[in-house]
N, C-alpha and C positions, 0 to 999 in steps of 0.2 A: 435769752431769746435767740432763736436760730436765725441764720442769714436768709436773705431773700431767696425764694424758691421759684422765681418767675421764669428761669431758663429751662426747667425740666417740664416734661409733658405731664398732664394731669394723671394719666395711668401710672407713670413712673413715680409721681409724688404719692399716689394712693398706696403703692407697694411700700415705699419708704416709710410713710407715716403710720401705716398699719403695724409694721414691725416695731417702730419706735413707741407707739402708743401701748402696744401689748407689753413691751419691756418695762414701761413706766407705771402701768395701771395698778399693780398690786401695792406699790408704795403710795400712790396718789389716792386710791379708793377711799380710805377712811376720811381724809380731809375733804374730798369732793362730797362725800355724804354729809359731813358736818356743815359745810358751806351751803349745800342745798337745803338742809333742814332750816337753817337760819333764814334763807330767802323765803321758804315756804311759809314760815310763821309771820312774815311781814306782809303777806298778801291780805287784801280785803277779805273779810269773812265770807262774802258771797262769790268770790272768784275761784275758779278752778285753776289748778296747776297742771299744765301739759308736760308729762314726762314721756318715756319711751320704754318699750320692752327691750332689754339689752341683748345685743348679739355678742358673740365672743369678742373679747377685747374692749368692750364698751363699759363705762362705769355703770354700776347697778344702782339706780335710784329708787327701786321698789321698797326699800326699808322705810321710806317716807310714809308708807301706808300704816305704820305702827305708831306714828305721832298723833297724839290727841289734837283734835282740831284741824288736822291736815289730811289724815287718811281717808276721810270721806269726800275730799275735794280734789281728787286726782282724775286725770283724763289721759288716755292713751291714743296715739294715732292709729288710723285704720285706712288702708288703701283699698278702695272698691270702685270698680268700673272706671278706672283711670283717674280717680280723684283721691286726694288725701284729705281726711277729715279727722276730727277727734270725737271720742265718745267717753262718757263717764266710766271710771273703772274703780272697782272695789275688789280687794283680795278675795279670792274664792269665786268670783263671778265667772261664768263660762267664757272661755276664750277659744277662738278658732283662728287658724292661719288666714291672714288677709291675702289679697291678690299678689303680694310680694313674698308670702310664706312666713310672715312674722306674726306671732300671736297678738290678737286684737279683740276688743270687746265686740260681741255680735248682737247684744241686746241693747235696746234704747236708741234714741234718735242721735243723729250727728249734732254736735254742739255748734252754736253760733260763735263767731269770734269774740263777741262781747262777753261771753260767759267765761272766757279764760283771762287770767291776769298775767300769765307768764308762760312762755314755752321754753323748755329745756330740751336741747336737741344734740344728739351725739355728733361728734366731729372727728375726722382723722387729723385735721389741722385747721387753724384759723389764723388770719393775719391781722395786723394793726388797724386795718380798715373795716374789719368785721366780715371779710370774705371767708366763707367756710368751705373747706374741702370735705365733701362727703363721699358716698360710694358711687356717685355719678348718675343716679336715677332722676335727679332734679325735682323730687317730690316737694321738698320744703321751699325751693325757689318758686315753683308754680303756685303753691299755697299762698306764699307771702307776696306774690304779685297782685293779689286781691287787696285793695285798700283796707278793708276791715281786718284782715289777718295781719297785714303789715303794721297795723296800729297796736297789735299785741306785742309787748316786749319779748324778744327772743334772744336767748344766750346759747352759744355753743358750749358743750361740756367735754373737757379733755384735760389730760395732764399738761402742765406748763411747758414741758419739753416739746410739745407739738404746736406752740405758738411761734409764728415767724413774722418777720418784718413785712413780707409781701408774697402773696400767692398769685398765680395767673388768674385772671377774671374774665368771664365771658359776659356778653351784654345782658344775659338773662339772670346773672347772679344778683341776688338781693342781699345786701349786707346785713349782718346781724347787729344787734344793739351792743354786743360785747361777748364776753366768754366767762366761763366759770372754770377755774382750775384749783389746784390744791392751796393756792395763796388766797383764794376768795373770788369775789366778783369783780370784773373789770368792765365797767360801763364805758362805752365810747361816746355816748351822748346822754343827756338827761332824759329820763322817762317819766 
């Protein structure tokens, strides 16, 4: 585990961890995918799994779509009109860039929080309290400030080298329930 990162600014930390995550990703990717598959298979059969469309340097979880019993229960985030929501996703379904330029489902309604059993969210870094360092848009913090969405367990996904003792936190940061790295799932509290 890396030393505390509380003395550096968030923009400096983003640069540092973007490089570190990229350097570690190729080695970590297979184990991250295996751990994600195990998690997905443990979900209630009616619950959807919220994953993400990977940007450069992020673990690609889309192979989950090939798993029997899981592939038809995936959802992707979509930012539209200043709000982050999730929509059901199946491989081959039409995608268009959302308001942030990331491919997202365009068909179907936004899902209610209760329809999702778990959110897996990319991270540049995460600390032992569950504070996630993302790209700075605040989309997941705003989503999870809603009680219904905060009740959905959420894990940051990243290589273990990007887990630190402590990151700087702002008042609006909503801690995650843990993280998923190549060693598996690390829950911070029971879900």
